[in-house]
C-alpha positions as YAML, in Angstrom:
chain: A
units: angstrom
residues:
- id: 1
  name: MET
  ca: [-67.63, -169.26, -12.05]
- id: 2
  name: MET
  ca: [-71.25, -171.31, -12.44]
- id: 3
  name: PRO
  ca: [-75.09, -169.96, -12.27]
- id: 4
  name: LEU
  ca: [-76.60, -170.24, -8.87]
- id: 5
  name: SER
  ca: [-78.57, -172.72, -10.18]
- id: 6
  name: MET
  ca: [-75.62, -174.83, -10.00]
- id: 7
  name: ALA
  ca: [-75.00, -175.06, -6.35]
- id: 8
  name: LYS
  ca: [-75.82, -178.05, -4.01]
- id: 9
  name: PRO
  ca: [-78.41, -177.15, -0.95]
- id: 10
  name: GLY
  ca: [-76.61, -176.45, 2.52]
- id: 11
  name: GLU
  ca: [-73.44, -174.45, 0.18]
- id: 12
  name: THR
  ca: [-73.00, -170.74, 0.98]
- id: 13
  name: VAL
  ca: [-71.71, -169.15, -1.73]
- id: 14
  name: THR
  ca: [-70.62, -164.95, -3.15]
- id: 15
  name: ILE
  ca: [-72.05, -164.04, -5.74]
- id: 16
  name: ARG
  ca: [-69.76, -162.18, -8.67]
- id: 17
  name: LYS
  ca: [-72.01, -161.51, -11.55]
- id: 18
  name: ILE
  ca: [-75.28, -161.01, -12.78]
- id: 19
  name: THR
  ca: [-76.63, -160.50, -15.71]
- id: 20
  name: GLY
  ca: [-79.87, -159.75, -17.90]
- id: 21
  name: LYS
  ca: [-81.65, -156.86, -18.84]
- id: 22
  name: ASP
  ca: [-81.43, -153.84, -16.46]
- id: 23
  name: GLU
  ca: [-84.75, -154.65, -14.85]
- id: 24
  name: VAL
  ca: [-83.95, -158.26, -13.75]
- id: 25
  name: ARG
  ca: [-81.37, -157.04, -12.50]
- id: 26
  name: GLN
  ca: [-82.97, -153.87, -10.73]
- id: 27
  name: HIS
  ca: [-85.73, -156.77, -9.18]
- id: 28
  name: LEU
  ca: [-82.99, -159.38, -8.29]
- id: 29
  name: ALA
  ca: [-81.05, -156.28, -6.25]
- id: 30
  name: GLU
  ca: [-84.61, -155.73, -4.25]
- id: 31
  name: LEU
  ca: [-84.76, -158.77, -3.73]
- id: 32
  name: GLY
  ca: [-80.58, -158.62, -1.66]
- id: 33
  name: PHE
  ca: [-78.82, -160.54, -4.59]
- id: 34
  name: VAL
  ca: [-76.03, -158.42, -5.56]
- id: 35
  name: VAL
  ca: [-72.71, -158.25, -6.52]
- id: 36
  name: ASP
  ca: [-70.41, -159.36, -3.97]
- id: 37
  name: SER
  ca: [-72.59, -160.70, -0.94]
- id: 38
  name: VAL
  ca: [-73.29, -164.10, 0.58]
- id: 39
  name: VAL
  ca: [-75.96, -166.46, 0.38]
- id: 40
  name: THR
  ca: [-77.32, -169.84, 0.83]
- id: 41
  name: VAL
  ca: [-78.35, -172.48, -0.61]
- id: 42
  name: VAL
  ca: [-81.84, -173.56, 1.59]
- id: 43
  name: THR
  ca: [-83.50, -176.37, -0.93]
- id: 44
  name: GLU
  ca: [-84.01, -177.89, -4.54]
- id: 45
  name: LEU
  ca: [-86.55, -179.04, -6.61]
- id: 46
  name: ALA
  ca: [-86.89, -179.84, -9.80]
- id: 47
  name: GLY
  ca: [-84.10, -176.91, -10.71]
- id: 48
  name: ASN
  ca: [-86.21, -174.61, -8.37]
- id: 49
  name: LEU
  ca: [-84.30, -173.09, -5.67]
- id: 50
  name: ILE
  ca: [-84.97, -171.39, -1.95]
- id: 51
  name: ILE
  ca: [-82.67, -169.24, -1.10]
- id: 52
  name: GLN
  ca: [-81.49, -167.24, 2.06]
- id: 53
  name: VAL
  ca: [-80.17, -164.10, 1.23]
- id: 54
  name: LYS
  ca: [-79.61, -161.22, 4.34]
- id: 55
  name: ASP
  ca: [-82.51, -161.97, 6.39]
- id: 56
  name: SER
  ca: [-85.40, -164.01, 3.99]
- id: 57
  name: ARG
  ca: [-85.64, -166.25, 2.07]
- id: 58
  name: VAL
  ca: [-86.45, -166.21, -0.96]
- id: 59
  name: ALA
  ca: [-87.90, -168.74, -4.68]
- id: 60
  name: LEU
  ca: [-85.82, -168.64, -7.50]
- id: 61
  name: ASP
  ca: [-87.14, -170.84, -10.86]
- id: 62
  name: LYS
  ca: [-84.28, -171.88, -12.35]
- id: 63
  name: SER
  ca: [-84.13, -169.24, -14.64]
- id: 64
  name: MET
  ca: [-83.28, -166.58, -12.56]
- id: 65
  name: ALA
  ca: [-80.96, -168.24, -10.61]
- id: 66
  name: ASN
  ca: [-79.28, -168.84, -13.93]
- id: 67
  name: ARG
  ca: [-78.69, -165.47, -14.44]
- id: 68
  name: ILE
  ca: [-76.80, -165.21, -11.18]
- id: 69
  name: MET
  ca: [-73.10, -166.31, -11.37]
- id: 70
  name: ILE
  ca: [-71.09, -167.25, -8.25]
...
């Protein structure tokens, strides 16, 4: 496993684990980041990511992306 922040733009990955406090995990789940869901990295700029999840694009900073394991 590695953090989502290590994925390259254009790469499609499956979420394996989400770490952090319950509030953080709940917030990410509301955005569509749940275990076994498939997400695509759209672009990366200075460690911050834009992720395609379901039919939406979500921006994540590096600290949030590091909590999502792929």
